[in-house]
N, C-alpha and C positions, 0 to 999 in steps of 0.2 A: 462356799466359802473359798474365796481366792487368795486370802492371806492367812498365816498361821498363828492365829490368836485364838487360843482356847477360851478365853473369857467371852470373847465375840460370838464364838460357837454355843456357849451356853446360852448367851442371851437370845440368839436366834432359835436355839430349841425351846425357849420359853414363849415363843410367839405363836405356838400352835400350827407351824408348818407341819404338812404330812411327812416331808423329809427333808433333810439337810445334806448336801453334798460336799465333800471336799474335792475339790477340782486340782489333781495332781497333772494334768495335761497342760492347761494355760495358766493355772493360778501359780501364786508366787509360794509353793511349799513342796515338800517332798514327804518321804515315807514316815519319817520320825514327826514331822508337823500333822500329818494325817492322824496318826495315832493320838496325839494329843488333842486335836480337834474332835476326835470320837470319844475320848474321855471327857470332854466338855460337854459333851451329849447325853452323858450316862444318865442323867435323872429327867431326860425329856423323853417325850411319846414320839417324837420324829425319828423316823427311820434313817439311820446313818448309812448313806452310800457314799462311794468313791468313783470319780471319773479317773482311770487310769491313763499315763502317758501314752501308752501303746497296747495292742494286743500281744502281750507277753505273760505267759504263765507265771513267772515267778513274783512279777509285782501283784498280780490278781490273788495269787494264793497268800501272800503276806498279809494284803490287806484284809482279807477274809479272815485269815488266823487272829488280826487284830480287832476284829468285831464287826466290820462292814457286812451289812445285810443286802447290799445291792452293789453292782459293779457296771459302770458305764464303760464301754469298749469303744475308742474311736476308730473311724475309718475301716469299717466292716464292709467291704465290697463285693465278697464272693461267698458262696456257700461253704468253702473250705475254711475261711476265715471265721465265719458264724460257728461252724462246728468247733474250731479251736477255742473260741470265746467261751462256748458252753462247756467244753472240757473240763477247761481250767478253772470253771466255777463249780464242779461237781466232783464228789468223790466218787470212788469204783462202786457199782459197775457202771455208773452213767457218765463218768468222766474219769480225769487223770488228776485231779488235785491231791497234792499230798498231804498226810495226816500230820497234823501239828497245831491245833486250834489253841494255842495257849492262852489270849486273852478271852477269845470267843468263848471257850469252854467256862471260862471262870465267870463271865458275866451272863451267859445264856443258859448254864445247867449242864449236868452230865449227860442229858439227851441230846446235846447239841450235833454231834456227829451224826445220829440216826435220823435228825430231822433237817438237817443242813441242806441236802438236796431238794427238798420240797420247799424250803423257806428262802434260801437266797436267790435273789433276783439278777438274773443275766441279761443285761441291757444293751445289746449292739448298738452302735450309731450308724444311722442311715443318712450320708451326708456328701454323696457325689451321684453324678449321673450313671457310673458304673453301678453303683449300689441300687439304684431306681431300676435300672435295666435288669438286675437279677432279683428284685424285689420278692417275687412269689417263692422262688427257690430259697431265698433266705429264710423268709418267715416259714417255710415248711420244716425247718431244722428243729427238730425236738429240744426242749428245754429253755427256749428263749421266752421270757416272761413280758418283756416290753421291748419297743425299739425306740430309739431316741434321735430327733433329727436335729443336725446342727445346720442352721439356716444360712450361716455365713459361707461355710464351706460347700454347701450345696449351690448357692447362689454363683459363687466362685466357678464352678465346674460347668454351669449354664452361659459363662462368660457375662455374668451380672454383677453389681456391686455387692461386697460382702456385708450384708445388713440383715436384720431380723425378718424383713419382709420385702417381697418384690411383686409388683403387680404382673410381671410377665406370666403368661399363660402356661408356659413349661413348669416354672416354679410352683405355681400354684395347683397345677395338675399332679405333681409330684406329691405335694402335701396330701392332696384328696386320696391318691393311690395308696399312701402309707396308711391313712386312716381306714380306708376300705379293707385293704389287705389285712390289717390287724382285726378289725371286727370280725373278718370272717373266721379267724382262727382263734379268738379269745384272747388275743395279745394286746397288751395296752400300748397305745400310740403315744409318744412323748416328743416333747420339742422344748428347744431353748428359746425363751422369748422375753418379752418386756412387761412391765406393769400394764402399759398402754395396750398392747396386743393380746394380753392374756385372756382376756373374755371372748375375742374373736376365736383364738384358738379352741378353747373350751367348746364354743358354739360349733366349731368345726367337727368336734369330735375327739379332739385331744384329751388323753386322761391324765398324763404326767406333765404337768407345765412349770417349768422352773422360771420364775418370773423376775428374780434378781440376784445379785451378790452382795455379800457384806461390804465389799469397797464402793459398789455403785450406791447402795443404800445410804452408806455414811457421807458419801459425797452429795447426794441429793438432799439428805437430811440437813445437812451443814450449810449447803447453798440456801435452802429455804429459810433456815434461821437467821442467815446472814441478810436475806432480802427482807424479811419482817424488821430487823433492826433499822434497816436504811430508809424503808419506806417512808417513816412519819417525817423525817428531815427533808425527803424528797431528793437526797442525794444518791447517787449509784456508784460513788467512788470514795474510797477511804480518804480523810482529809487531815491526817493527822500532821501533816507538814505543809 
């Protein structure tokens, strides 16, 4: 979800996705918008997750209190940063998350706090050359449930165009290293991708695959509808004037 429309979130939730993510890092939404999006997902079986703007415990805790069941944390490049992400997602003694799950307790029940540490998904992003160089040490941090590749940022740090895929051997080797490292540790490898690339990523071993955003899907759907309308007349441009 890249825009703050709870009705759109409700519709996405009805489509049988495994998860729907409120993107507070690059999306056009803030904390209050994310809460509304998660409310829109309340009747859906899709897991509500949030990508936070940065590795900062305040916003991570607020989103968990509001009902997020997974947190994607950008730019985790070191062991220390990975430990900080895990700590922000966990109550004592496994972390430093402050107690105050107002909406989370309301929707998940009185046993929420007792079960939160085992049910909340902490998902650091691996998206730089530095993170790849520290990959094994990062993956060894207890409490990481998945890692999530940002292919555009990863490409940039290799001096490549910022896009979902690159043929460069360094980029492809980095993807393989993440999948292999995660599989050895029982961690889910994830990646941001496109509908066209999704099956390739699944075949490569990725378990968490984000295939579109609400804005992208809307633009594609509207474009296809417009193309169908114009095809019978053989025109490609509007001819109102």
